[in-house]
N, C-alpha and C positions, 0 to 999 in steps of 0.2 A: 503493499498500500504507500501510496508517495505522500509527500506531505501535502501536495494540490486537491489531494480526495478527503482530508479528515475536515470536517466541521467542526466551528468554534464552540465550545461548551457553553448553553446557555443555563444560567442561574434566575432564578425567582424567589422571591423573598414568602416568607410564609410566617403565620404566627401562631405561639403554640397558646395551648391553653395555663392557666394558672392553676397548680397543684399543691393544696396543701400552703407551704409557708414559699416555695418556689414562685415567682411571678412569670408573668407572660412573657417569652421574648420572641424576636424576629430571629429567625432561620434561614438558611439556603436552602434550594431543593435546585436541582440539575432536572432541569425540563427536556424531557425528549418525543416532547409534540407540540402543537402549535395551541398558542393562548386561548385560543378559539375554541379548543377540546376540553380545556380543562372545567371542571364539572364543580368546583367548588368543596371536593370532598377532600379531607385528610391525605396528604402524600407523605411518604419516609425522609425527612429532611438527611444531608450529609451527614450531620452528627450522630444520626438515628433515631431523632424524635419524630413525632407525628404533630405535623401543623397542615393549618389550611390557608392555599396559597392565595395570596393575594396580587392579582394581575396588575393592578395600579401602583403596586409598590416594586420599585426597581431594587435589584440587587446589587453592590453593596449598598443596604440601606445606611441615609442618614441617621437614623434613631440614635439612641443613647443606649436603648435596652435590646443589645444584639448577642446573640449566642456567642462567647469567644471560640467555641470549636468548631462553630462553621467558618468564621472569620479567618480562622487559619486555615481550613483544608480547601477555602476558595481563592486563598493567596498564592 
């Protein structure tokens, strides 16, 4: 496979739910389909959490409450 056939990786932001003492965070999801096909269900994030994709929010997100593991994994 040549470098010209490799597609760019697309990441979108997803919001997790707060669980007990853990606050909701923004996570990164690697998207393998068009955003028009995202139906609002939870997706597996890069760090292994489940979160709901927000196609209006780009990654990296400017928010302060971002998952540190997802930041590292998308760098």
